[in-house]
C-alpha positions as CSV (number, residue, x, y, z in Angstrom):
1,X,8.2,24.4,12.9
2,X,5.8,21.8,11.4
3,X,6.8,18.2,11.8
4,X,7.0,16.4,8.4
5,X,4.1,14.2,7.3
6,X,4.4,10.6,7.9
7,X,4.7,8.1,5.0
8,X,2.2,5.2,5.4
9,X,2.5,1.9,3.5
10,X,-1.0,0.7,2.7
11,X,-1.3,-2.9,1.6
12,X,-3.7,-5.9,1.5
13,X,-4.9,-9.0,-0.1
14,X,-5.7,-9.3,-3.8
15,X,-8.9,-11.2,-2.9
16,X,-10.4,-8.1,-1.1
17,X,-12.2,-5.5,-3.2
18,X,-14.1,-3.7,-0.4
19,X,-12.4,-1.9,2.4
20,X,-13.5,-2.7,5.9
21,X,-14.8,0.0,8.3
22,X,-11.8,-0.6,10.7
23,X,-9.3,-0.3,7.8
24,X,-11.0,2.9,6.5
25,X,-10.8,4.4,10.0
26,X,-7.0,3.9,10.1
27,X,-6.7,5.2,6.5
28,X,-8.9,8.3,7.4
29,X,-6.6,9.0,10.4
30,X,-3.6,9.0,8.0
31,X,-5.4,11.3,5.6
32,X,-6.4,13.7,8.4
33,X,-2.7,13.9,9.4
34,X,-1.9,14.7,5.8
35,X,0.3,11.6,5.6
36,X,1.8,10.5,2.3
37,X,0.0,7.3,1.3
38,X,2.3,4.7,-0.3
39,X,0.2,2.1,-2.2
40,X,0.9,-0.6,-4.8
41,X,-0.5,-1.1,-8.3
42,X,-2.3,-4.4,-7.8
43,X,-6.0,-5.2,-8.0
44,X,-7.8,-5.9,-4.7
45,X,-6.9,-3.7,-1.8
46,X,-4.4,-1.6,-3.8
47,X,-7.0,-0.7,-6.4
48,X,-9.7,-0.1,-3.8
49,X,-7.5,2.2,-1.8
50,X,-6.5,4.2,-4.9
51,X,-10.2,4.5,-5.9
52,X,-11.2,5.6,-2.3
53,X,-8.4,8.3,-2.3
54,X,-9.5,9.5,-5.7
55,X,-13.1,9.7,-4.5
56,X,-12.1,12.0,-1.6
57,X,-9.7,13.9,-3.9
58,X,-6.7,13.2,-1.7
59,X,-3.5,14.3,-3.5
60,X,-0.7,13.0,-1.3
61,X,-0.5,9.5,-2.8
62,X,2.4,7.7,-4.4
63,X,1.7,4.5,-6.3
64,X,4.7,2.1,-6.4
65,X,5.2,-0.3,-9.2
66,X,7.8,-2.8,-10.2
67,X,7.4,-2.1,-13.9
68,X,7.8,1.2,-15.8
69,X,4.1,2.1,-15.4
70,X,1.6,0.9,-12.8
71,X,-0.8,-1.9,-13.7
72,X,-3.6,0.1,-12.1
73,X,-3.7,3.8,-11.5
74,X,-7.0,5.3,-10.6
75,X,-5.9,8.7,-9.3
76,X,-6.2,12.1,-11.0
77,X,-3.6,13.4,-8.5
78,X,-0.7,11.4,-7.2
79,X,2.8,10.3,-8.1
80,X,4.2,7.1,-9.6
81,X,7.4,5.5,-8.1
82,X,8.8,3.0,-10.6
83,X,11.1,0.4,-9.2
84,X,12.0,-0.9,-12.7
85,X,15.8,-0.7,-12.2
86,X,15.6,-2.8,-9.0
87,X,13.3,-5.4,-10.6
88,X,15.3,-6.0,-13.8
89,X,15.7,-9.7,-14.4
90,X,13.2,-10.8,-11.8
91,X,9.9,-12.6,-12.5
92,X,6.8,-13.6,-10.6
93,X,6.6,-12.9,-6.9
94,X,10.2,-11.7,-6.8
95,X,9.4,-9.1,-9.4
96,X,6.3,-7.8,-7.5
97,X,8.0,-7.9,-4.1
98,X,10.5,-5.3,-5.2
99,X,7.9,-2.5,-4.9
100,X,6.8,-3.9,-1.5
101,X,10.3,-3.9,-0.2
102,X,10.8,-0.3,-1.3
103,X,7.6,0.8,0.3
104,X,8.6,-0.9,3.5
105,X,11.9,0.9,3.5
106,X,10.3,4.3,2.6
107,X,7.4,4.3,5.1
108,X,7.1,5.3,8.7
109,X,4.4,2.7,9.5
110,X,2.0,0.4,7.6
111,X,-1.7,-0.5,7.5
112,X,-2.8,-3.8,6.0
113,X,-6.2,-5.4,5.2
114,X,-5.5,-9.1,5.2
115,X,-7.7,-12.1,4.4
116,X,-5.4,-14.3,6.7
117,X,-4.3,-16.2,3.6
118,X,-2.4,-13.8,1.3
119,X,1.3,-14.6,1.2
120,X,2.2,-11.2,-0.1
121,X,0.4,-9.3,2.7
122,X,1.8,-11.7,5.2
123,X,5.3,-10.9,3.9
124,X,4.6,-7.2,4.1
125,X,3.5,-7.6,7.8
126,X,6.7,-9.6,8.6
127,X,9.0,-7.2,6.7
128,X,7.7,-4.1,8.5
129,X,7.9,-5.7,11.9
130,X,11.5,-6.9,11.1
131,X,12.3,-3.3,10.3
132,X,11.0,-2.3,13.7
133,X,8.1,-0.4,12.2
134,X,4.5,-0.4,13.4
135,X,2.1,-2.4,11.3
136,X,-1.6,-2.1,11.9
137,X,-3.3,-5.3,10.6
138,X,-7.0,-5.4,10.0
139,X,-8.3,-8.9,9.1
140,X,-11.3,-9.9,7.1
141,X,-12.7,-13.4,6.5
142,X,-13.6,-14.7,3.1
143,X,-12.1,-11.9,1.1
144,X,-15.3,-10.0,0.9
């Protein structure tokens, strides 16, 4: 009997548009294991991860969004998970955190590419650790 594929929450800073080699190695490992990649709909790391997975034609991706439709969706294959019911009445960071909270609950572990400044990525790291889940953190300076 095959063990079920893991769900991997991939997140990162909005200031980063290029994925580091270290981060790509961890992402490639998840892809080789046929894990389901859970990623948000923001620009920065979210968009770069979506584009990378589209480039390698990886189909096992779910894009989470707090609205009805994602702000960014660069995949030909992949699913959309809308958290609109949970985000009703919320604005700003609270609105965007809804999808992050849901990905944290739904995943088995996480991979983050962090500029050491992003509050959202920092919250994701803390949230997964508080849930007792492994969080692999790759840091990059200057958001490049």
